[in-house]
Residue, then its C-alpha position, 0 to 999 in steps of 0.5 A: m466909382t462910376c459903376w457904383k453910381r450907375t448901379g445905385g441909380g438903377e436900383n433907385v429907379r427900380q424901387q421908385t417904379q415898384k412904389i408907383a406900380r404898388f400905389g396904382l394897384l392899391t388905388a385900383l383895388a380900393l376903388i373896386l372894393g368901394l364899388l363892391d361895398r356899394a353893391i352889398p345891401v347892408s342897409a336893406l339887410l338891417g331893415g333900411v333903418l340905417p341908410g348908407i351903411k357899408l362894410g368898409l371893405a376898401n379900408t383893408v387897402l388903407l390898413y395895408a398901406i399904414y403897416l407896409m408903406d410910409w405915412k405920406s403914401s397912406v395919406i395920398l392913397m386915402l385922398t386919391k381913393v376918396v376923390l376918385s370914388g366920389f367922382l366915379f360913384g358919388s357926388l361932391t357931398a359924398i366926397l365931403y363926407s368920405l373925406s371927413g371920415g377918412i381924415l379922422s380915421l387915418t389920423v387915429m390909425l397912424l397915431i395908435r398903430k404902435k399901440p393897437a390895444h388902446g384902439a380896441m379898448a376905445a372901440a369897446l368902450l364906445a360900443l358899450a356907451a352906444d348900447t347903453w344910450l340906445l337902451i336908455r332911450t328904448p328900455h324894451p326894444t323890439g324888432q329892428r331896434l333889438a337887432i341893432i342893440i344885439l349887433i352892437a353888443l356883439a361888437f363890444i364883445a368882439a372888441i374886448a376879445v381883440f384887446i385881450a388877444i393883442r395883449k396876450k400877443k395871440i394876434s397882431g395889432v392890425t385888428g385893433t387899429s382897424l377897430a379904432g379907424a372904423v369907429m372914427h370914420n363914422v364919427g367923422q362922417i356924422l360930424a360933417a353931416c351935422a355941419v352940412l345939414h345943420s342937424p346936431q341931433l344926429l349926434t344923439t340919434y344916429l351916431p351911437v348906432l354908427v359907433g356900434i356898427g363901426a366896431a363890428v365892421g372894424c373887426l371884420t376888416g381887421i381880421v381880413t387884413e391881418r390874414v392878407l398881411k400874414a399871407l403876403k409875409i409867408n409868400s415873401e419869405f418863400k420867394i426869398q428862400n427860393s432865390e437863395v436856393 
């Protein structure tokens, strides 16, 4: 009995140590990807019409946590990333915006991770609504506005393709979850900006564009995360087979 307790206790300690090490690694990776996000001039590439736009590469780490860790660890990881990123690279206002987006995004992803096709369809419908709104406001778009409308249209098509692929089980649901999370992250940030700046007009001027961009970015981060998770699974199976041999 004594030996069993010691063995179990040792195994417990080992698992806790691995969990802490994994959490520290994911936090560091999220911060590095967040810094890389800031270094890529997405806004400049779009002509400067959408200041503050990022690829959201750090969301790949959060998606990993959602699918391979418990929900408490995902929440703590998100909060740690937001606070550390704000103090290291941003400001208190940046922390508020990121926290608003992070809470809404994480909540939605945790709720739909078992029904990711719904997330892909919701992102597609929001992208369609955003494009329709922009076309109503600018019936004959040119230049940068036309480029943005085309980008959002492509995001809509991509979201529909993801929805079909998930329903036909051609891909896993990670991309669908990523789509919904990316869109909701932008919605959360805009809601925070409306409250802080007392500018409700952002809901009709800036939010539609960010919804479409969020859908496009969600597709990108979802595909990347899906491939990473697949590679990790293959690597894990390879290690198990080797250990059995």
